[in-house]
N, C-alpha and C positions, 0 to 999 in steps of 0.2 A: 812783271816785268815783260816787256816784249821782245821778240827775236828768239824766242825759246822754243819754237815750233819743232826744231830738229830733236830736242830732248823729249818733248810731249810725244811725237810720234814714236820714237824709240821705246818709250815705256809702254805704250799701247801695243806695238807691234810685237814686243817681247812678251806680252802677258800670257799668251796662249801656250807658250813653249812647254810641253811635257805636263801641262797642268791637268788634263783630262784623265791621263792615267794614274797621276797621283790622287786626283779626287776620287777616281773609281776605286782605288785600293782603300781608301778611307771608308767608303760607302759599303764595300765588301766586309771590312771590319765590323761595321755597324750592323750587317745581316747576320754575322757570327753572334754578335752580342744578342740580337734578337732570338736566334735559334737557341743559345746557351740559357737565357732566362726563360724561354718557353718550356725547355726540358726540365728546368729547376721546378717551375710552377707545377708541372705535371707530377713530378715525384713528390712535391709537397702535398698535392692532393690525394695522392695515392697511400701516403704514409700517415695521413691523419683521418680520425673516425669522423662520422657525422656530427658528433657533439662539438667538434673542433672545427666544423666547416667555416663559421665566420672569421675564426682567427686565421685559418688557411687563406680565405680570400683577402684578409688585410695583409697578410704576408705577400701574396702574389702581387697585389696592388703596389706595396712598397718595392718589390722587386722589378715591376715594370717601370716605375717612377725612377729607379736608379739605372736602369738600362736607358731609359730615354736621356737622362741627364749625361751619362757617360758617352752616348751616341752624339748628342749635341757638342760636347766638349771636344770629340775627336774631329767633327767636321769644322768647328771654328777654328781650331788649332791648325788644321790642314789649309784651310783656306787663307788664314793669316799669313801662314808659311810661304805659300804660293805668291801672295801679293809682295810679301818682303823680297822674294826671289827675283819677281818681275822687276823691281825697282833696282835692285843690285845688280841684275844682268844688264839692265838699260845703262847704268853708270859705267860698267866694266866694258861695255861694247863703245860707248861715246869715248872713254880713255883710249880705246884703241883704233880710233879713227886714223885714217891716214893723214899726214901732216898737212896738206892743203885743206881738207874737211875740218880738221880740228882748228887750224888757224882761223879759217872762216867763222868757225863757232865762237871763238876768242874775240874776233873783231866784233861780231854781233852782241856779244855781252858787254864789250866795251862801249860800244855805241849807245846801247840801252842805258847802261849805268851813268854815262856822263849826261845823256838826255834827260833823265831823271833828276839829276843834281842841278843842270841848268834850270829845269823848271822850278826846283825848289827854290833856289837863288833868285828867280824872276818874281816869285811870290813874296819872297823875304824883302826883295827891294820895293815892291808895291806897298808892302805894309809899312816898313821902316824907314824907307828912303835910302838913297845911294850911301850916305855917310854911315848909317848904323848897320846897314845889311853886311853880313860876312861874305865877302867875296875871296875865295882862295887864289893865291899867286900861281899856283900850279896844280895839276893833278897827276899824281903818281900812280903808274900801272905797275902792281907787284904781282910777279908770277912765281910759280914754284922753280926750282933749281933745273930741272928738266926742259920745261917750257921756255925758260929764259934762255937757255943755250940754243935751244932750236928756232926760236922765233925773234930774237932780240933784233934782228936786221931788217925783218920784214913786216913785223906786226903794226907798228905805228904808220908806217907808209900806206898799208891796207887800210887801216882805220881811217886815216884822213881822207882818203878817196871815198870811203863809204859814209863818213860822218858829215861830209861837206853838203849833202843832200838835205840834212835835216837839223844840223847845228851850226850856229854862227862861227865864223872863223876866229873871233877872238876866244872862244872857248877851246876850240880845237887846238890852237896854238899853245895853249898852256898844258896840254897833255905830254908827260915824259915818262920814260921807262926808269923804274926805280933801279938803283944799284943793289938793293937789298933783296932777299928771295923770301917767299912765304911758305910755310909749312902746310900746304894744302894739296890735295889730291889732283886738282886740275882747276880749270877756269882762273879767275884772277881776283885781285882787290884793288878796288880804286881809293886811293888815299889823297885826301885834301885836307892840309893842316893836321889836326888831332882827330879827324873824323875818318872812318873807313866805311865803304861799301863793300861787304864781303859777297862777291859773285863766284865763289868756289862752286864746285860742281856738287859737292856733298851738301852745302848749304842750300843750293837751289833746289835740289832733290827734296830736301825736307821741307821747304817752303811751298813746292808745288804739290806735295803728296796729298794734302787734306783736299784738294780740288780735284786730283787726279784718281784717287783711290776709288771712288764710285764707278767710275768709268773702266778702270783696271778690273774692278770686281765684275762688272756687267760683261766685259769681254772674256773673263775666265770661266764665270759661272752662269752667264745668261741672266 
């Protein structure tokens, strides 16, 4: 979906926050594990006689393998938690946008969602003809209770001003604000007939994560 640069930028810009100190703590834990297992290995060698030297070496190898696995798990868990925190922090900050900035984001989401639906309908008309294609009578914009209270008066007018640059007026005129509200954290749902396009922020984050996770990881860990 286009028009989501603000969300992408926020995820990436937040990715480094406090990450280095957390990662360094995990690496220090790994160094402690190395030291502990080195001490155990020395102790094993000292207590076993020469006849048991091969067994001692085997024990040391297993101890090193166990230490390596524990270190790997610590680092993987730490990195995974940091990536989770980056996405959660980005979502929280987006939800805390000032009213104008947040309304602009809603407008961008609505324009993108309607444009995608119009493109889908155009393809349907081409394939099946005007009579068979499903053409909605209206498109309902469903917001959560907080956003509907704040933006009911201005969202559609801002949307129409923005959408007229890329979407035909016949589709823009069908967009209405739903009387119902949605149980979503933010963003919106575009409803047409029995079909819904879920553009809630949490769903968008989930959809964007596979494409962004590598970039976030590179930003955090190099």
